[in-house]
C-alpha positions in Angstrom: 161.9 132.8 70.4 162.7 130.2 73.2 160.4 127.3 73.9 159.1 126.7 77.4 156.5 124.5 79.1 153.5 126.3 77.7 151.8 124.2 75.1 151.0 127.1 72.7 154.7 128.1 72.6 155.7 124.4 72.0 153.4 124.2 69.1 154.7 127.5 67.8 158.3 126.3 68.0 157.6 122.9 66.5 156.0 124.3 63.4 158.2 127.4 63.2 155.2 129.7 63.2 155.0 132.9 65.3 152.7 132.8 68.4 150.2 135.3 67.0 149.5 132.9 64.1 148.9 129.8 66.3 146.9 131.4 69.1 144.0 132.8 67.0 143.5 129.4 65.3 143.3 127.7 68.7 140.8 130.2 69.8 138.8 129.8 66.7 138.7 126.0 67.2 137.5 126.5 70.8 134.8 128.9 69.8 133.3 126.4 67.4 132.2 124.3 70.4 129.0 125.2 72.1 129.7 126.6 75.6 128.2 124.2 78.1 126.5 127.1 79.9 124.0 127.3 77.0 123.2 123.6 77.4 122.4 124.3 81.0 120.2 127.2 79.8 118.3 124.9 77.4 117.9 122.2 80.0 116.7 124.6 82.6 114.3 126.2 80.2 112.7 122.8 79.5 112.4 122.1 83.2 110.9 125.5 83.9 108.5 125.1 81.0 107.1 121.9 82.2 106.9 123.0 85.9 105.1 126.2 84.9 102.6 124.6 82.5 101.6 121.8 84.8 101.9 123.5 88.2 102.6 127.2 88.5 100.1 128.1 85.8 98.4 124.9 85.2 97.4 123.8 88.7 94.5 126.3 88.6 92.8 123.8 86.2 92.7 121.3 89.1 91.3 123.9 91.6 87.6 123.8 90.7 87.3 120.0 90.3 88.9 119.5 93.7 86.7 122.1 95.4 83.6 120.5 93.8 84.5 117.0 94.9 85.3 117.7 98.5 83.2 120.8 99.1 86.1 122.8 100.7 86.0 126.6 100.7 88.2 128.4 98.3 90.2 129.9 101.1 90.8 126.4 102.6 91.8 125.0 99.3 94.1 127.8 98.2 95.7 127.6 101.6 97.6 124.7 100.1 99.4 127.1 97.9 100.2 129.2 100.9 101.5 126.1 102.6 103.6 125.5 99.6 105.0 129.0 99.9 105.8 128.5 103.6 107.4 125.1 102.9 109.4 126.6 100.0 110.6 129.5 102.3 111.7 127.1 105.0 113.5 124.8 102.6 115.1 127.3 100.2 118.1 128.3 102.3 118.9 124.6 102.8 118.5 124.0 99.0 120.9 126.8 98.3 123.4 125.3 100.7 123.0 121.8 99.2 123.6 123.2 95.7 126.7 125.0 96.9 127.9 121.9 98.8 126.8 118.8 96.7 126.3 120.3 93.2 123.1 121.0 91.2 123.0 117.6 89.4 122.7 115.5 92.6 120.2 117.9 94.2 118.0 118.0 91.1 118.0 114.2 90.7 116.7 113.8 94.3 114.2 116.6 93.8 112.8 115.0 90.6 112.1 111.7 92.4 110.4 113.4 95.3 108.3 115.6 93.0 107.0 112.6 91.0 106.1 110.9 94.3 104.3 114.1 95.5 102.0 114.2 92.5 101.1 110.5 92.8 100.3 111.1 96.4 98.1 114.1 95.6 96.1 112.0 93.1 95.2 109.6 96.0 94.0 112.1 98.6 90.7 111.5 100.5 90.9 114.3 103.1 92.2 117.8 103.7 95.2 116.8 105.8 96.3 114.4 103.0 95.9 117.3 100.5 98.2 119.5 102.6 100.7 116.7 103.2 100.9 115.9 99.5 101.5 119.6 98.8 104.4 119.6 101.3 106.0 116.7 99.4 105.5 118.5 96.1 107.0 121.6 97.7 110.1 119.8 98.7 110.4 118.3 95.2 109.9 121.6 93.5 112.5 123.3 95.7 115.1 120.6 95.1 114.3 119.9 91.5 113.4 123.0 89.6 113.6 126.8 89.9 116.2 127.5 92.6 118.6 124.8 91.3 118.3 126.0 87.8 118.7 129.8 88.5 121.7 129.1 90.8 123.4 127.1 88.1 122.8 129.6 85.3 124.0 132.5 87.5 127.3 130.7 88.0 127.9 130.1 84.3 127.3 133.7 83.1 128.3 137.2 84.1 128.3 139.6 81.2 125.5 137.6 79.4 123.7 136.7 82.7 120.4 138.6 82.0 120.1 137.0 78.5 120.9 133.6 79.9 118.3 134.0 82.7 115.8 135.3 80.2 116.1 132.3 77.9 115.9 130.0 80.8 112.8 131.7 82.2 111.3 131.9 78.8 110.6 128.2 79.2 108.2 129.1 82.0 106.2 131.3 79.6 106.3 128.8 76.7 105.1 126.2 79.2 101.8 127.9 79.2 100.9 126.0 76.0 100.5 123.0 78.3 97.6 124.6 80.2 94.9 123.9 77.6 96.3 120.4 77.5 96.0 120.0 81.3 92.4 121.3 81.1 91.7 118.8 78.3 93.3 115.9 80.2 91.1 116.6 83.2 88.0 116.7 81.0 89.0 113.5 79.1 89.9 111.5 82.3 89.5 113.0 85.7 91.6 115.2 88.0 93.2 112.2 89.8 94.4 110.6 86.6 95.6 114.0 85.3 97.8 114.4 88.4 99.4 111.0 87.9 100.3 111.9 84.3 101.7 115.2 85.4 103.9 113.4 88.0 105.2 110.9 85.4 106.0 113.8 83.1 108.1 115.5 85.8 110.2 112.3 86.0 110.6 112.0 82.2 111.7 115.7 82.0 113.6 116.1 85.2 116.0 113.2 85.0 117.7 114.0 81.7 117.8 117.7 82.5 119.6 116.9 85.8 122.5 115.6 83.8 123.1 118.9 82.1 123.6 120.7 85.4 127.2 121.4 86.4 128.4 123.5 89.3 130.9 126.0 88.0 132.7 126.6 84.6 136.0 126.9 86.4 135.7 123.3 87.6 135.9 122.2 83.9 138.7 124.6 82.8 136.3 127.2 81.5 135.3 130.7 82.4 131.8 132.3 82.6 130.2 133.4 79.3 132.4 131.1 77.3 135.4 133.3 77.6 138.8 131.7 76.9 140.6 130.2 79.9 143.8 132.0 78.9 145.3 135.4 79.7 145.8 136.3 76.1 143.1 136.6 73.4 143.3 137.5 69.7 142.4 140.9 68.5 140.7 141.7 65.1 144.1 142.1 63.4 145.3 138.7 64.4 147.5 140.0 67.2 147.1 139.2 70.8 145.9 141.3 73.7 145.5 140.6 77.4 141.9 139.6 78.2 140.0 141.8 80.6 137.7 139.8 82.9 135.2 141.7 85.0 135.6 141.7 88.8 132.8 140.1 90.8 131.2 140.7 94.1 131.9 138.0 96.6 129.4 138.0 99.5 128.7 135.1 101.9 125.1 134.7 102.9 125.9 136.2 106.3 127.5 139.2 104.8 124.6 139.7 102.3 122.1 139.7 105.2 123.8 142.7 106.8 123.3 144.9 103.7 120.5 147.3 103.1 120.4 146.2 99.4 119.5 142.7 100.4 116.4 143.7 102.3 115.3 146.2 99.8 115.5 143.7 97.1 113.8 141.0 99.2 110.9 143.3 100.1 110.5 144.4 96.5 110.4 140.8 95.3 108.0 140.0 98.1 105.5 142.7 97.2 105.6 141.4 93.6 105.3 137.9 94.8 102.0 138.8 96.6 100.3 139.5 93.4 102.0 136.6 91.5 101.0 134.0 94.1 97.4 135.0 93.6 97.5 133.8 90.0 96.2 130.4 91.1 92.8 132.1 91.2 93.0 133.4 87.6 91.1 130.4 86.1 88.4 130.4 88.8 88.1 134.2 88.6 87.5 134.2 84.9 84.7 131.6 85.2 83.3 133.7 88.1 83.3 136.7 85.7 80.9 134.7 83.5 83.3 133.2 80.9 84.0 129.5 80.4 87.0 127.3 81.4 88.0 127.0 77.8 88.3 130.8 77.6 90.2 130.8 80.8 92.7 128.3 79.5 93.3 130.3 76.4 93.8 133.5 78.5 96.5 131.7 80.5 98.1 130.5 77.3 98.1 134.0 75.9 99.5 135.3 79.2 102.3 132.8 78.9 103.2 133.7 75.4 103.4 137.4 76.2 105.4 136.6 79.3 108.0 135.0 76.9 108.2 138.3 75.0 108.7 140.1 78.3 111.4 137.7 79.5 113.4 137.9 76.3 113.0 141.7 76.1 114.1 142.3 79.7 117.0 139.8 79.3 118.3 141.8 76.4 117.8 145.2 78.1 119.1 143.9 81.4 122.6 143.4 79.9 122.4 146.9 78.3 120.9 149.2 80.9 120.1 149.6 84.6 118.4 146.4 85.7 116.5 148.3 88.4 114.7 150.4 85.8 113.8 147.4 83.7 112.3 145.7 86.7 110.3 148.9 87.7 108.8 149.1 84.3 107.8 145.5 84.5 106.0 146.2 87.8 104.0 149.0 86.2 102.8 146.5 83.6 101.8 144.1 86.4 99.8 146.9 88.1 97.9 147.9 84.9 97.2 144.3 83.9 95.8 143.3 87.3 93.6 146.4 87.5 92.1 145.5 84.1 91.6 141.9 85.2 89.8 143.0 88.4 87.1 144.8 86.4 86.9 142.5 83.3 83.5 141.9 81.9 84.3 140.7 78.4 86.9 138.7 76.5 88.4 142.0 75.2 89.2 143.1 78.7 91.0 139.8 79.1 93.0 140.4 76.0 94.3 143.7 77.5 95.0 141.8 80.7 97.0 139.0 79.1 99.1 141.4 77.1 100.0 143.8 80.0 100.1 141.2 82.8 101.9 138.6 80.7 104.6 141.1 79.6 105.1 142.6 83.0 105.2 139.2 84.8 107.6 137.8 82.3 109.9 140.9 82.2 110.3 141.0 86.0 111.7 137.5 86.5 115.1 137.0 84.7 116.4 140.5 85.5 115.8 140.4 89.2 117.6 137.1 89.6 120.5 138.4 87.5 120.5 141.5 89.7 121.0 139.3 92.8 124.1 137.8 91.2 125.4 141.2 90.2 125.1 142.5 93.7 126.2 139.6 95.7 128.3 137.4 93.4 128.3 133.8 92.1 130.2 131.9 94.7 127.4 131.8 97.3 124.6 132.6 95.0 122.5 129.5 96.0 122.6 130.4 99.7 121.9 134.1 99.2 119.1 133.3 96.8 117.6 130.7 99.1 117.4 133.1 102.0 116.0 135.9 99.8 113.3 133.5 98.6 112.4 132.7 102.2 111.9 136.3 102.9 109.8 137.0 99.9 107.8 133.7 100.4 106.1 135.3 103.4 104.3 137.6 100.9 103.5 134.6 98.6 101.9 132.8 101.5 99.4 135.7 102.1 98.3 136.1 98.4 96.3 132.9 97.7 94.6 132.7 101.1 93.7 136.4 101.1 92.1 136.3 97.7 90.3 133.1 98.5 89.0 134.4 101.8 87.8 137.7 100.3 86.0 135.7 97.7 84.3 133.6 100.4 83.3 136.8 102.2 82.4 139.1 99.3 81.3 136.6 96.7 83.4 138.0 93.9 87.0 138.2 92.7 87.0 141.8 91.6 87.8 143.4 95.0 90.5 141.0 95.9 92.4 141.5 92.6 92.0 145.3 92.8 93.6 145.1 96.3 96.4 142.9 94.9 97.1 145.4 92.1 98.1 148.1 94.6 100.5 145.9 96.4 102.9 145.9 93.4 103.1 149.7 93.5 105.0 149.4 96.8 107.7 147.4 94.9 108.5 150.2 92.4 110.2 152.7 94.7 111.9 149.9 96.6 113.6 148.5 93.5 114.5 151.9 92.1 116.4 152.8 95.2 118.4 149.6 95.6 122.1 150.6 95.9 125.2 148.5 95.4 126.5 147.5 98.8 130.0 147.9 100.0 131.5 144.6 98.9 134.4 142.3 98.9 135.5 141.5 95.4 137.3 138.6 93.7 
């Protein structure tokens, strides 16, 4: 055997050992180190957990105290969430571009600072325009500092294990539901203004360290997605070497993705589901309207979160094993059943059925659909593609909170609005099942 410039061959020649003996040992040593992608997953899960527990699920705890203090209608108050959806939709394509251009770490650091400032501003409001303005600042911070940055980064670090990685990341959102009773207690022990300040400080304490786990692409650090070895040869079970097979990837630009039927089907499917998800800000007020206390409502949200964790992890596992479209469709069925039960709840037992079905369905739909986007359109421009798709689906998210709040103001109950919301998710089922793989450029 002749030595050349390759380090593995040099080591083989130096110690007089055949290549097949040296290479497996090198691989074994590398596999003992934790793939950095999993640190990104852990950091993203923590970030998502805090954001979910204090805002996406927990902000409903601030809803009634704010309405009671200022005397605003529920439609007017929940319009802030719609405004947040509009703002997120407008900003998302730019966030995707910023992540692709400047890297997730820098974007997330800026977003965390803005997010903290937004909650402090929200705690000082005295009028409706200040309320909306503070929400716009929070929207910018959330867009730059949480979900879109995290999912984009995770999608870039995984291919074959993408659904599982997304599931673990998104499981943090479900686990974050344990914070909701704490938010309710914090408001009761202090007041809603003080509670918002503490929430804002928490975003800073969580967001800054998580930002430093974010790295753009494994290839930039001499690695490959999923922790595969950055060499052409890998060891087989008998100690020999075989050529590694790396899956091909789609490689769409945002402009190319926009021209495909698959993009718009997926966007409309996500939008129809987002309509019902966005109305969840009314869950706590609705439960109290049904004649049950805020403590019960907080426990229901906690239970929903825990079952959403089960849904996320289950769909993450199944999403890597079977057709992602079918996994998402089943999740939508659970959402429909859960929301219909919620609309006609009259006892805590009804709410138990709701938290199981809705929690599982809501959780199961999230990681797989974002993994599906990466499967269809690739990693390279994922942030830009994802940002535009979120803008499209955000239109539906804008309608949900205001429509439910307006119907409550008109009809005096939450049952009819949530029954209407339930049927919206049925539209998403045939849309997702018929999404086809677009004709694509591969890398």
